[in-house]
C-alpha positions as CSV (number, residue, x, y, z in Angstrom):
1,X,-107.9,45.9,46.8
2,X,-104.5,47.6,46.6
3,X,-104.1,47.3,50.4
4,X,-104.9,43.6,50.2
5,X,-102.2,43.2,47.5
6,X,-99.7,44.7,49.9
7,X,-100.7,42.3,52.6
8,X,-100.7,39.2,50.5
9,X,-97.8,39.9,48.1
10,X,-95.8,42.6,49.7
11,X,-94.0,40.4,52.2
12,X,-94.1,36.6,51.6
13,X,-91.5,34.7,53.7
14,X,-91.3,31.9,51.2
15,X,-90.7,34.4,48.4
16,X,-88.0,36.2,50.4
17,X,-86.4,32.8,51.2
18,X,-86.2,31.9,47.5
19,X,-84.7,35.3,46.6
20,X,-81.9,35.0,49.1
21,X,-81.3,31.3,49.1
22,X,-79.3,30.9,45.9
23,X,-77.2,34.1,46.0
24,X,-76.6,34.3,49.8
25,X,-77.5,31.2,51.8
26,X,-76.0,28.6,49.4
27,X,-72.5,30.2,49.3
28,X,-72.5,30.8,53.0
29,X,-73.5,27.3,53.8
30,X,-71.0,25.8,51.3
31,X,-68.3,27.9,53.0
32,X,-69.5,26.7,56.4
33,X,-69.4,23.0,55.3
34,X,-65.8,23.5,54.0
35,X,-64.6,25.1,57.2
36,X,-66.3,22.4,59.3
37,X,-64.8,19.6,57.1
38,X,-61.3,21.2,57.6
39,X,-61.8,21.2,61.4
40,X,-63.1,17.6,61.3
41,X,-60.0,16.5,59.4
42,X,-57.8,18.3,62.0
43,X,-59.6,16.5,64.8
44,X,-59.5,13.2,63.0
45,X,-55.7,13.4,62.3
46,X,-55.1,14.3,66.0
47,X,-57.2,11.3,67.2
48,X,-55.5,8.9,64.8
49,X,-52.1,10.2,65.7
50,X,-52.8,9.7,69.4
51,X,-54.2,6.2,68.7
52,X,-51.0,5.2,67.0
53,X,-48.8,6.6,69.8
54,X,-50.9,4.8,72.5
55,X,-50.7,1.6,70.5
56,X,-46.9,1.8,70.4
57,X,-46.8,2.6,74.1
58,X,-48.9,-0.4,75.0
59,X,-47.1,-2.8,72.5
60,X,-43.7,-1.8,73.8
61,X,-44.9,-1.8,77.4
62,X,-43.5,1.7,77.9
63,X,-44.0,2.5,81.6
64,X,-42.8,5.6,83.4
65,X,-40.8,3.4,85.7
66,X,-38.8,2.3,82.6
67,X,-38.5,5.7,81.0
68,X,-37.3,7.4,84.2
69,X,-35.1,6.4,87.0
70,X,-37.4,5.0,89.7
71,X,-36.2,3.3,92.9
72,X,-38.2,2.8,96.1
73,X,-37.2,5.1,99.0
74,X,-35.0,3.3,101.5
75,X,-34.2,3.9,105.2
76,X,-30.8,5.2,106.2
77,X,-29.6,4.0,109.6
78,X,-27.3,7.0,110.1
79,X,-29.4,9.8,108.7
80,X,-32.8,8.4,109.9
81,X,-35.9,10.1,108.5
82,X,-33.9,13.0,107.3
83,X,-33.1,11.0,104.1
84,X,-36.8,11.4,103.2
85,X,-37.8,14.7,101.5
86,X,-40.2,17.0,103.3
87,X,-43.7,16.8,101.7
88,X,-46.5,19.3,101.9
89,X,-50.0,18.1,101.2
90,X,-52.5,20.8,100.3
91,X,-56.3,20.3,100.4
92,X,-58.2,23.4,99.2
93,X,-61.9,23.4,100.0
94,X,-64.9,25.6,99.9
95,X,-68.1,24.7,101.8
96,X,-67.4,21.0,101.3
97,X,-69.8,19.7,104.0
98,X,-70.4,16.3,102.4
99,X,-66.8,15.3,101.6
100,X,-64.4,17.2,103.9
101,X,-63.9,14.3,106.2
102,X,-63.1,11.9,103.4
103,X,-60.3,14.1,101.9
104,X,-58.8,15.1,105.3
105,X,-58.9,11.5,106.5
106,X,-57.3,10.1,103.3
107,X,-54.5,12.8,103.4
108,X,-53.8,12.1,107.1
109,X,-53.7,8.4,106.3
110,X,-50.9,8.8,103.7
111,X,-47.9,6.5,104.5
112,X,-44.8,8.7,105.0
113,X,-42.5,9.4,108.0
114,X,-44.7,11.5,110.3
115,X,-41.9,14.1,110.8
116,X,-41.5,14.6,107.1
117,X,-45.0,15.5,106.1
118,X,-47.3,18.5,106.7
119,X,-51.0,18.4,105.9
120,X,-52.4,21.8,105.0
121,X,-56.1,22.4,104.9
122,X,-56.9,25.6,103.0
123,X,-60.5,26.4,104.0
124,X,-62.2,29.2,102.0
125,X,-65.6,28.2,103.3
126,X,-68.1,31.1,103.8
127,X,-70.5,29.0,105.8
128,X,-69.4,29.4,109.5
129,X,-70.9,26.0,110.5
130,X,-68.9,24.2,107.8
131,X,-65.7,26.1,108.8
132,X,-66.2,25.0,112.4
133,X,-66.7,21.4,111.3
134,X,-63.5,21.4,109.2
135,X,-61.5,23.0,112.0
136,X,-62.7,20.4,114.5
137,X,-61.8,17.6,112.1
138,X,-58.3,19.1,111.8
139,X,-58.0,19.3,115.5
140,X,-59.1,15.7,115.9
141,X,-56.3,14.5,113.6
142,X,-53.8,16.8,115.3
143,X,-54.7,15.1,118.6
144,X,-53.6,11.8,117.0
145,X,-50.1,13.2,116.3
146,X,-50.7,14.3,112.7
147,X,-48.9,17.4,111.6
148,X,-51.9,19.2,110.2
149,X,-52.4,22.9,109.7
150,X,-55.8,24.6,109.4
151,X,-55.5,27.8,107.3
152,X,-58.1,30.4,106.4
153,X,-58.0,33.8,104.9
154,X,-60.3,36.8,105.1
155,X,-61.2,36.8,101.3
156,X,-61.6,34.5,98.4
157,X,-59.5,36.5,95.9
158,X,-58.2,34.2,93.2
159,X,-60.5,31.4,94.3
160,X,-58.5,28.1,94.3
161,X,-55.4,29.6,92.8
162,X,-55.5,32.3,95.5
163,X,-55.9,29.8,98.3
164,X,-53.0,27.6,97.0
165,X,-50.8,30.7,96.5
166,X,-51.5,32.0,100.0
167,X,-50.8,28.5,101.5
168,X,-47.3,28.5,100.0
169,X,-46.5,31.7,101.9
170,X,-46.4,30.2,105.3
171,X,-43.0,29.9,107.0
172,X,-43.2,26.1,107.5
173,X,-43.5,25.6,103.8
174,X,-39.9,26.7,103.2
175,X,-38.6,23.4,104.6
176,X,-40.7,21.4,102.1
177,X,-39.3,20.0,98.8
178,X,-42.5,18.8,97.2
179,X,-46.2,19.6,97.4
180,X,-49.1,17.1,96.7
181,X,-52.5,18.6,95.9
182,X,-55.9,17.0,96.4
183,X,-59.3,18.5,95.9
184,X,-61.8,18.0,98.6
185,X,-63.4,14.9,97.2
186,X,-60.2,13.1,96.4
187,X,-59.1,10.1,98.5
188,X,-55.5,9.0,97.8
189,X,-54.4,5.5,98.8
190,X,-51.8,5.3,101.6
191,X,-49.0,4.4,99.2
192,X,-49.5,7.4,97.0
193,X,-46.3,9.2,98.1
194,X,-44.2,6.1,97.9
195,X,-45.2,5.7,94.3
196,X,-44.8,9.3,93.2
197,X,-42.0,10.9,95.2
198,X,-39.2,8.6,93.8
199,X,-39.8,10.1,90.3
200,X,-39.0,13.5,91.7
201,X,-36.1,12.4,93.9
202,X,-34.2,10.5,91.3
203,X,-35.0,12.7,88.2
204,X,-34.1,16.3,88.8
205,X,-35.6,17.4,85.5
206,X,-39.1,16.2,86.5
207,X,-41.3,18.9,87.9
208,X,-44.7,17.2,88.1
209,X,-46.0,13.6,88.7
210,X,-49.7,13.2,87.9
211,X,-51.9,10.3,88.9
212,X,-55.1,9.1,87.2
213,X,-58.6,9.6,88.6
214,X,-60.8,6.8,89.6
215,X,-64.5,7.6,89.8
216,X,-66.4,6.2,92.8
217,X,-69.9,7.1,91.5
218,X,-69.6,6.4,87.8
219,X,-72.5,4.0,88.0
220,X,-74.8,6.5,89.8
221,X,-76.7,7.5,86.6
222,X,-76.3,7.6,82.9
223,X,-74.8,11.1,83.0
224,X,-71.9,9.9,85.2
225,X,-71.3,7.0,82.8
226,X,-71.0,9.5,80.0
227,X,-68.5,11.6,82.0
228,X,-66.5,8.5,82.8
229,X,-66.2,7.7,79.0
230,X,-64.9,11.2,78.2
231,X,-62.5,11.4,81.1
232,X,-61.2,7.9,80.7
233,X,-60.2,8.8,77.2
234,X,-58.5,11.9,78.5
235,X,-56.5,9.9,81.0
236,X,-55.9,6.7,79.0
237,X,-54.9,8.4,75.8
238,X,-54.3,12.2,76.0
239,X,-52.3,12.3,79.2
240,X,-50.4,9.1,78.4
241,X,-49.5,10.4,74.9
242,X,-48.4,13.7,76.3
243,X,-46.2,12.1,78.9
244,X,-44.7,9.6,76.5
245,X,-43.8,12.0,73.7
246,X,-43.2,15.5,74.9
247,X,-43.1,15.0,78.6
248,X,-45.9,17.6,78.7
249,X,-49.6,17.4,79.5
250,X,-52.1,19.6,81.4
251,X,-51.9,19.3,85.2
252,X,-55.4,18.1,86.3
253,X,-55.3,20.4,89.4
254,X,-55.4,17.5,91.8
255,X,-53.9,14.1,92.5
256,X,-50.5,15.3,91.5
257,X,-47.2,16.2,93.2
258,X,-45.1,19.3,92.2
259,X,-41.5,20.0,92.8
260,X,-41.7,23.2,94.7
261,X,-38.7,24.7,93.0
262,X,-40.4,24.0,89.6
263,X,-43.6,25.6,90.8
264,X,-41.7,28.7,92.0
265,X,-39.6,29.0,88.9
266,X,-42.7,29.0,86.7
267,X,-44.0,31.9,88.7
268,X,-46.3,30.2,91.2
269,X,-50.0,30.1,91.1
270,X,-51.8,32.7,89.0
271,X,-55.5,33.5,89.0
272,X,-55.7,35.2,85.5
273,X,-58.0,32.3,84.2
274,X,-60.2,29.7,85.7
275,X,-57.7,26.9,84.8
276,X,-54.9,27.8,87.2
277,X,-53.7,24.2,87.0
278,X,-53.2,24.3,83.2
279,X,-51.7,27.7,83.4
280,X,-49.0,26.6,85.8
281,X,-48.3,23.4,83.7
282,X,-47.8,25.4,80.5
283,X,-45.5,27.9,82.2
284,X,-43.5,25.2,83.9
285,X,-43.1,23.3,80.6
286,X,-41.8,26.5,78.9
287,X,-39.1,26.6,81.6
288,X,-38.0,23.1,80.5
289,X,-39.5,21.0,83.3
290,X,-40.7,17.5,82.4
291,X,-43.9,15.9,83.5
292,X,-44.6,12.2,84.3
293,X,-48.0,10.6,84.1
294,X,-48.5,7.4,86.2
295,X,-51.6,5.8,84.8
296,X,-51.4,2.8,87.1
297,X,-51.8,5.0,90.1
298,X,-55.4,5.9,90.6
299,X,-57.0,8.3,93.1
300,X,-60.7,7.9,94.0
301,X,-62.9,10.9,93.5
302,X,-66.5,11.9,92.7
303,X,-68.0,12.9,89.4
304,X,-70.7,15.7,89.5
305,X,-74.0,13.9,89.4
306,X,-76.4,16.9,89.0
307,X,-76.8,18.5,85.6
308,X,-76.4,22.0,87.1
309,X,-73.0,21.1,88.7
310,X,-71.8,19.4,85.5
311,X,-72.8,22.4,83.4
312,X,-70.9,24.8,85.6
313,X,-67.9,22.5,85.6
314,X,-67.9,22.2,81.8
315,X,-68.2,25.9,81.3
316,X,-65.1,26.4,83.4
317,X,-63.2,23.6,81.7
318,X,-64.0,25.0,78.2
319,X,-63.8,28.7,78.9
320,X,-60.6,28.6,80.9
321,X,-58.3,26.8,78.3
322,X,-59.6,29.0,75.5
323,X,-58.9,32.1,77.6
324,X,-55.4,30.8,78.5
325,X,-54.7,30.1,74.9
326,X,-55.5,33.7,74.1
327,X,-53.2,35.0,76.9
328,X,-50.2,32.6,76.3
329,X,-50.0,31.9,72.5
330,X,-47.4,34.6,71.8
331,X,-45.5,33.8,75.0
332,X,-45.2,30.2,73.7
333,X,-44.1,31.4,70.3
334,X,-41.4,33.7,71.7
335,X,-40.1,31.1,74.2
336,X,-36.5,30.0,73.5
337,X,-36.1,27.2,76.1
338,X,-38.2,24.5,74.3
339,X,-37.9,23.0,70.9
340,X,-40.0,24.2,67.9
341,X,-41.7,20.8,67.8
342,X,-42.9,21.2,71.4
343,X,-44.2,24.6,70.7
344,X,-46.2,23.2,67.7
345,X,-47.5,20.4,70.0
346,X,-48.6,22.9,72.7
347,X,-50.1,25.5,70.4
348,X,-51.7,23.2,67.7
349,X,-52.4,19.9,69.3
350,X,-52.9,20.8,73.0
351,X,-54.7,24.1,72.7
352,X,-56.1,24.7,69.1
353,X,-57.4,21.2,68.2
354,X,-58.3,19.8,71.7
355,X,-59.4,22.9,73.5
356,X,-61.0,25.0,70.7
357,X,-61.7,23.0,67.4
358,X,-63.0,19.9,69.2
359,X,-65.8,21.8,70.9
360,X,-66.7,24.1,68.0
361,X,-66.8,21.5,65.2
362,X,-68.9,19.1,67.3
363,X,-71.7,21.7,67.8
364,X,-71.5,23.8,64.7
365,X,-71.1,21.0,62.2
366,X,-73.3,18.2,63.6
367,X,-76.0,20.4,65.2
368,X,-76.2,23.4,63.0
369,X,-74.5,23.1,59.5
370,X,-75.3,19.4,58.7
371,X,-79.0,19.8,59.6
372,X,-79.1,23.1,57.5
373,X,-78.0,21.2,54.4
374,X,-81.3,19.4,54.6
375,X,-83.1,22.7,54.0
376,X,-80.7,23.7,51.2
377,X,-80.4,20.7,48.9
378,X,-77.9,22.5,46.7
379,X,-75.3,22.0,49.4
380,X,-74.2,18.5,50.2
381,X,-71.8,17.0,52.7
382,X,-69.5,14.2,51.5
383,X,-70.2,10.9,53.2
384,X,-66.6,10.7,54.5
385,X,-67.3,13.9,56.4
386,X,-70.8,13.2,57.6
387,X,-70.3,9.5,58.5
388,X,-66.8,8.0,58.3
389,X,-64.8,10.6,60.2
390,X,-67.2,10.9,63.2
391,X,-67.5,7.1,63.3
392,X,-63.8,6.6,63.5
393,X,-63.4,9.3,66.1
394,X,-66.2,7.8,68.2
395,X,-64.7,4.3,68.0
396,X,-61.3,5.6,69.0
397,X,-62.8,7.3,72.0
398,X,-64.3,3.9,73.1
399,X,-60.8,2.5,73.9
400,X,-60.8,4.4,77.2
401,X,-63.9,2.7,78.6
402,X,-64.5,-0.7,77.0
403,X,-67.2,-1.6,79.5
404,X,-69.4,1.3,78.2
405,X,-69.0,0.5,74.4
406,X,-72.7,-0.4,74.3
407,X,-73.6,3.1,75.4
408,X,-71.7,4.7,72.6
409,X,-74.8,6.1,70.8
410,X,-76.0,7.7,74.0
411,X,-72.5,9.2,74.6
412,X,-72.5,10.7,71.0
413,X,-75.9,12.4,71.6
414,X,-75.0,13.6,75.0
415,X,-71.6,15.0,73.9
416,X,-73.3,16.8,71.0
417,X,-75.8,18.4,73.5
418,X,-72.9,19.5,75.8
419,X,-70.9,20.8,72.9
420,X,-73.3,23.8,72.6
421,X,-72.4,24.9,76.2
422,X,-68.7,24.2,75.5
423,X,-68.7,26.1,72.3
424,X,-70.4,29.1,73.9
425,X,-67.8,28.9,76.8
426,X,-64.9,28.6,74.3
427,X,-65.9,31.8,72.5
428,X,-66.4,33.5,75.9
429,X,-62.8,32.6,76.7
430,X,-61.4,33.5,73.3
431,X,-63.2,36.9,73.3
432,X,-62.9,37.5,77.1
433,X,-66.5,38.4,77.5
434,X,-69.4,37.6,79.9
435,X,-68.6,34.8,82.4
436,X,-65.0,34.5,81.4
437,X,-63.7,34.6,85.0
438,X,-66.7,33.0,86.7
439,X,-65.7,30.3,89.2
440,X,-68.4,28.1,90.7
441,X,-67.2,25.2,92.8
442,X,-68.4,21.9,91.5
443,X,-71.0,20.6,93.9
444,X,-70.3,17.2,95.5
445,X,-73.1,15.2,97.0
446,X,-71.0,12.7,98.9
447,X,-72.3,9.5,100.4
448,X,-74.0,11.2,103.3
449,X,-76.2,13.4,101.0
450,X,-77.1,10.4,98.9
451,X,-78.1,8.4,101.9
452,X,-80.3,11.3,103.1
453,X,-81.9,11.7,99.7
454,X,-82.6,8.0,99.6
455,X,-84.2,8.0,103.0
456,X,-86.6,10.9,102.1
457,X,-89.8,10.6,100.2
458,X,-89.5,12.3,96.8
459,X,-90.7,15.9,96.8
460,X,-91.5,18.2,93.9
461,X,-88.5,20.4,93.1
462,X,-89.0,24.1,93.8
463,X,-88.4,26.7,91.1
464,X,-88.7,24.0,88.5
465,X,-88.6,26.4,85.5
466,X,-85.8,28.5,86.9
467,X,-83.5,25.7,87.8
468,X,-84.2,23.0,85.2
469,X,-85.4,24.6,82.0
470,X,-82.6,25.4,79.5
471,X,-84.0,27.5,76.6
472,X,-81.0,27.2,74.3
473,X,-81.1,23.4,74.3
474,X,-84.9,23.5,73.7
475,X,-84.4,25.9,70.8
476,X,-81.8,23.7,69.1
477,X,-84.0,20.7,69.7
478,X,-86.9,22.5,67.9
479,X,-84.5,23.4,65.0
480,X,-83.5,19.8,64.6
481,X,-87.1,18.6,64.7
482,X,-87.9,21.1,61.8
483,X,-84.9,19.9,59.8
484,X,-85.9,16.2,60.5
485,X,-89.5,16.7,59.4
486,X,-88.3,18.5,56.2
487,X,-85.9,15.6,55.5
488,X,-88.7,13.1,55.9
489,X,-90.8,14.9,53.3
490,X,-88.2,16.1,50.8
491,X,-84.7,14.7,51.8
492,X,-82.7,11.9,50.2
493,X,-79.9,11.3,52.8
494,X,-82.0,9.9,55.6
495,X,-80.5,12.4,58.1
496,X,-83.9,12.4,59.9
497,X,-82.9,9.3,61.9
498,X,-80.0,11.2,63.5
499,X,-81.9,14.5,63.6
500,X,-84.8,13.2,65.6
501,X,-82.6,11.2,68.0
502,X,-80.4,14.3,68.6
503,X,-83.5,16.5,69.0
504,X,-84.8,14.2,71.7
505,X,-81.5,14.4,73.5
506,X,-81.6,18.2,73.4
507,X,-85.2,18.2,74.7
508,X,-84.3,15.9,77.5
509,X,-81.4,18.2,78.5
510,X,-83.6,21.3,77.9
511,X,-86.2,20.1,80.4
512,X,-83.5,19.2,82.9
513,X,-84.1,15.4,83.0
514,X,-80.4,14.6,83.1
515,X,-78.3,13.3,86.0
516,X,-79.4,13.0,89.6
517,X,-82.2,15.4,90.6
518,X,-81.8,16.6,94.1
519,X,-85.0,18.2,95.5
520,X,-85.0,20.9,98.1
521,X,-87.0,20.7,101.2
């Protein structure tokens, strides 16, 4: 009987929960709610501030052509083509079988005096067949009179940053004034240089001109529509605000033109993080260089349409900035070339709020802490924090893509799911652990692959569990289901409506039913 007492009364989970709930769980949860509310307010203020700035920019019709001197390039009868600056066009690529022809063709089709432009293809491909195809494509354009260089190296040190850095070492680059960079899936229009180079020619303080991205496959699936909504906000609001106020924003790594002297003064390309583009932009800005964003100039490119490719991209885009923040924060503080306000903007707005707080508060607050308050009724979240602030932030985000306003609920649920991966990647970058320097090239399917996939009969994917099952997402989904069921039985706030919807989103992602599913033969 004594043994039975031990079994039944010695360890009762409900009793233990009741014993630790009030003295331990309640204070911790209250502190978590307070911290999350503070972060929510930080994000809310930042979004409202940017909304006000963008409204002023639109109302006053502030265009870069009005803020900076811009005149079209003109012919000079006496000097001939020598009046035009020498432009280098770099196309870094790695095993880009499906899109290499598109990018090389678009770059070779740029309208500019033929003796004042050099196309440089930086091929880091490890597949010998793809290397041969890329080299043949370069030879084909060279036979048409295009000044195109095919460059390879015997290693992949530094990944994209290493390739770009190596490309700048060639002797023919010394004669170039500016360098335009396009990733392998980007297709600039022929007039790209005519619309960007004048900013650099007529404004010696400008170091970078950035164009906007235009997504050719945004309607491919619901996941690409969600990406379009997030990226359109980034370009329509974040980049525009940065350009209009502090002449600073993060270089997007492609579809931009750098003044080579600015690039060199900033220290050139560095591979210390996986966001070499942002690293260069911050260093150049600290040297006093100004950046111009031309939102009316759009360059076609492809969004990752498989969930695996998108997850890899988002890990890099979340981990890299956090790691760069860790490495550069004191360098920014000690800098004496820029104003205190610009330092505050870069450290607080650009890095802390947008690259760290935004990811963490989205996941921790809405997917962990808020559901936990259902289980601990002593802790409540004010309605302004649980409903009003996220609603305003969501509506403000919709301005970037008005055509997708009806998909806003799906976007919220999807972003909350992705916030878990982004939060994990952010802490990886801040703490410099695990996959901090992992670089996986974002897979592009291209039109050719899509045509092949459409022509084939559907097949069962191989390694289903290994490739499509995501245990963390499934675990969070189960947690939200438990909280939702508890709220149905005992709760008063009706959070279960959100909790069940969010749980379903996590389960869909956890089982891999997101994006285009490409089967292997």
